[in-house]
C-alpha positions as CSV (number, residue, x, y, z in Angstrom):
1,X,0.7,20.4,-9.2
2,X,3.1,17.7,-10.4
3,X,0.3,15.2,-11.0
4,X,-1.9,17.6,-13.0
5,X,-3.8,15.6,-15.6
6,X,-2.7,12.2,-14.1
7,X,-5.0,9.5,-12.8
8,X,-4.1,7.2,-9.9
9,X,-5.9,4.0,-8.7
10,X,-5.5,3.8,-5.0
11,X,-6.6,0.8,-2.9
12,X,-7.2,1.2,0.8
13,X,-8.1,4.8,0.2
14,X,-10.7,5.0,3.0
15,X,-8.4,5.3,6.0
16,X,-4.9,5.9,7.2
17,X,-2.1,6.0,4.7
18,X,-4.4,5.5,1.8
19,X,-6.6,8.4,2.7
20,X,-3.7,10.7,3.4
21,X,-2.2,9.7,0.0
22,X,-5.5,10.3,-1.8
23,X,-5.8,13.7,-0.4
24,X,-2.2,14.6,-1.1
25,X,-2.5,13.4,-4.7
26,X,-5.7,15.5,-5.2
27,X,-4.0,18.5,-3.8
28,X,-1.3,18.1,-6.4
29,X,-3.6,17.9,-9.3
30,X,-4.3,14.2,-9.7
31,X,-7.6,12.5,-10.3
32,X,-8.0,9.7,-7.8
33,X,-9.9,6.5,-8.3
34,X,-10.4,5.3,-4.7
35,X,-11.0,1.7,-3.9
36,X,-11.9,0.3,-0.5
37,X,-14.5,-2.0,1.1
38,X,-16.4,0.6,3.2
39,X,-18.9,2.8,1.4
40,X,-19.1,5.4,4.1
41,X,-15.3,6.1,4.0
42,X,-15.6,6.6,0.2
43,X,-18.6,8.9,0.5
44,X,-16.7,11.2,2.8
45,X,-13.6,11.1,0.7
46,X,-15.6,11.9,-2.4
47,X,-16.9,15.0,-0.6
48,X,-13.4,16.1,0.3
49,X,-11.5,15.5,-3.0
50,X,-14.1,14.7,-5.7
51,X,-12.6,11.3,-6.4
52,X,-14.2,8.4,-8.3
53,X,-14.8,5.5,-5.9
54,X,-15.2,1.8,-6.1
55,X,-16.4,-0.4,-3.3
56,X,-14.8,-3.9,-3.2
57,X,-13.8,-6.6,-0.7
58,X,-10.2,-7.3,-1.7
59,X,-10.4,-10.7,0.0
60,X,-12.6,-11.7,-2.8
61,X,-10.3,-12.5,-5.8
62,X,-13.0,-12.4,-8.5
63,X,-14.5,-9.1,-7.2
64,X,-11.0,-7.6,-6.9
65,X,-10.3,-8.3,-10.6
66,X,-13.6,-6.9,-11.7
67,X,-13.1,-3.8,-9.7
68,X,-9.6,-3.3,-11.1
69,X,-10.8,-3.6,-14.6
70,X,-13.6,-1.1,-13.9
71,X,-11.1,1.4,-12.6
72,X,-9.0,1.5,-15.8
73,X,-7.5,3.2,-17.5
74,X,-5.3,5.1,-15.0
75,X,-1.7,6.4,-15.2
76,X,-0.4,5.0,-11.8
77,X,-1.3,2.5,-9.2
78,X,-0.8,2.5,-5.4
79,X,-1.6,-0.8,-3.6
80,X,-2.2,0.5,-0.1
81,X,-4.9,-1.7,1.3
82,X,-3.9,-3.9,4.1
83,X,-5.2,-5.8,7.1
84,X,-3.8,-7.6,10.2
85,X,-4.7,-9.9,13.0
86,X,-2.8,-10.4,16.3
87,X,-2.2,-14.0,17.1
88,X,0.8,-15.9,18.6
89,X,2.3,-18.2,16.0
90,X,1.0,-21.3,17.6
91,X,-2.6,-19.9,17.5
92,X,-2.7,-18.6,13.9
93,X,-5.6,-20.3,12.1
94,X,-5.5,-21.3,8.4
95,X,-8.5,-19.1,7.9
96,X,-6.7,-16.0,9.4
97,X,-3.5,-16.7,7.4
98,X,-5.4,-17.1,4.1
99,X,-7.5,-14.0,4.7
100,X,-4.5,-11.8,5.5
101,X,-2.6,-13.0,2.5
102,X,-5.6,-12.6,0.3
103,X,-5.8,-8.9,1.2
104,X,-2.1,-8.0,1.7
105,X,-0.5,-10.1,-1.1
106,X,-3.0,-11.6,-3.6
107,X,-5.1,-8.4,-4.1
108,X,-2.0,-6.3,-5.0
109,X,-1.0,-8.9,-7.5
110,X,-4.5,-9.0,-9.1
111,X,-4.9,-5.2,-9.3
112,X,-1.3,-4.8,-10.6
113,X,-1.9,-7.5,-13.3
114,X,-4.9,-5.7,-14.7
115,X,-3.2,-2.3,-14.5
116,X,0.0,-3.5,-16.2
117,X,-1.9,-5.4,-18.9
118,X,-3.7,-2.2,-19.8
119,X,-0.6,-0.1,-19.9
120,X,1.3,-2.6,-22.0
121,X,-1.6,-2.9,-24.4
122,X,-1.6,0.8,-24.8
123,X,2.2,1.0,-25.2
124,X,2.5,3.3,-22.2
125,X,4.9,3.4,-19.3
126,X,3.7,3.5,-15.7
127,X,4.5,3.2,-12.0
128,X,3.3,1.0,-9.2
129,X,3.9,1.5,-5.5
130,X,3.1,-1.4,-3.1
131,X,2.8,-0.4,0.5
132,X,4.5,-3.1,2.5
133,X,6.0,-2.8,6.1
134,X,9.1,-3.1,8.1
135,X,7.3,-6.3,9.3
136,X,8.6,-7.9,6.1
137,X,12.2,-7.6,7.6
138,X,11.5,-8.2,11.3
139,X,9.7,-11.2,13.0
140,X,7.4,-9.3,15.4
141,X,5.7,-11.4,18.0
142,X,2.0,-12.0,17.3
143,X,2.4,-10.9,13.7
144,X,3.2,-14.2,12.0
145,X,0.6,-14.0,9.2
146,X,1.1,-10.3,8.7
147,X,4.9,-10.5,8.5
148,X,4.6,-13.4,6.1
149,X,2.2,-11.5,3.9
150,X,4.4,-8.4,3.7
151,X,7.6,-10.5,3.0
152,X,5.7,-12.1,0.2
153,X,4.6,-8.6,-1.1
154,X,8.3,-7.5,-1.2
155,X,9.3,-10.6,-3.2
156,X,6.4,-10.1,-5.5
157,X,7.5,-6.4,-6.0
158,X,10.9,-7.6,-7.1
159,X,9.5,-9.9,-9.7
160,X,7.1,-7.3,-10.9
161,X,10.0,-4.8,-11.2
162,X,12.0,-7.3,-13.2
163,X,9.3,-8.2,-15.7
164,X,7.3,-5.0,-15.9
165,X,10.4,-2.7,-16.0
166,X,11.1,-4.0,-19.5
167,X,7.8,-2.4,-20.5
168,X,8.6,0.9,-18.8
169,X,6.6,0.2,-15.7
170,X,8.5,0.9,-12.5
171,X,7.5,-1.1,-9.4
172,X,8.7,-0.3,-5.9
173,X,7.6,-1.2,-2.3
174,X,7.8,1.1,0.7
175,X,8.2,-0.4,4.2
176,X,6.9,2.0,6.8
177,X,7.5,1.7,10.5
178,X,4.4,1.9,12.8
179,X,2.2,4.6,11.3
180,X,-0.5,6.2,13.3
181,X,-3.5,4.7,11.5
182,X,-6.6,3.0,13.1
183,X,-5.0,-0.4,12.3
184,X,-1.7,0.5,13.9
185,X,-3.4,2.0,17.0
186,X,-5.1,-1.4,17.5
187,X,-1.8,-3.3,17.1
188,X,0.3,-1.0,19.2
189,X,-2.1,0.2,21.9
190,X,-0.1,-1.5,24.7
191,X,2.3,1.2,26.1
192,X,4.9,-1.3,27.1
193,X,4.9,-2.8,23.6
194,X,4.9,0.6,21.9
195,X,7.9,1.8,24.1
196,X,10.0,-1.1,23.0
197,X,9.4,-0.2,19.4
198,X,9.9,3.5,19.9
199,X,13.2,2.9,21.7
200,X,14.6,1.4,18.4
201,X,13.6,4.4,16.3
202,X,16.3,7.1,16.5
203,X,13.9,9.9,15.5
204,X,11.8,8.9,18.6
205,X,8.4,8.8,17.1
206,X,6.0,6.7,15.0
207,X,5.2,7.9,11.5
208,X,2.2,10.0,10.5
209,X,0.2,8.9,7.4
210,X,1.4,12.1,5.6
211,X,5.1,11.0,6.1
212,X,4.4,7.9,4.1
213,X,2.2,9.6,1.5
214,X,5.1,12.0,0.6
215,X,7.3,9.0,-0.2
216,X,4.6,7.3,-2.3
217,X,4.2,10.4,-4.4
218,X,7.9,10.7,-4.9
219,X,8.1,7.1,-6.1
220,X,5.2,7.6,-8.5
221,X,6.8,10.8,-9.9
222,X,9.4,11.2,-12.7
223,X,11.8,12.3,-10.0
224,X,12.2,8.6,-9.2
225,X,12.7,7.6,-12.8
226,X,15.6,5.3,-12.1
227,X,14.1,3.7,-8.9
228,X,12.8,0.2,-9.6
229,X,12.5,-2.9,-7.4
230,X,13.1,-1.2,-4.1
231,X,11.9,-2.3,-0.7
232,X,12.4,1.1,0.9
233,X,12.2,1.5,4.7
234,X,10.4,4.6,5.8
235,X,11.2,4.0,9.5
236,X,12.9,6.9,11.2
237,X,16.1,4.8,11.3
238,X,14.6,1.6,12.9
239,X,16.4,-0.7,10.5
240,X,19.9,0.6,11.4
241,X,19.7,-0.8,14.9
């Protein structure tokens, strides 16, 4: 019960890594404020863990800021929401590029701004975890907009860690390998493509959402008190190849 009495704002809480993280936090005593765009996902999550929920389309900057303010105050923040589209570089449209960056990079910035302003105004420390991807390090074919958005999120994390760390707010990113969420299943459903990726992971498997959730909880906790500004691969050894 290491998060007993603590509150955590969690974006992308409806599915995949976000949902696994919400459930794990609740199991360890936290009160979760769950944010995602699908009401049905939040309804079922509320039934499972008794969280507070906020429906918002994170591609909408104004709505995102309003939702973040409505969620406060909370002790910690996890920016887990993400989206993707599969297009060869030459076919990526401006609309797709802007949409992916709006959700994957701009929304974490907006939510973190509101969270950090509140913590600083209250004179309180905090912790933020941004869920990035190994795609920020590797140029995967057909992932141009996604890779770019996650590289930008890592860079944003470093600036946040530099500036917010001076106020006692730690900021780290985690960079999972393929994690078996609905979004990843869509992106890696081709067995030939999946095998090429698996062959580079020494542990021989893709991640489960719970594997990633455990690392998120660690980075939020006081056990990670001196970790700030990381882009931490959670990849079964993929990056050592």
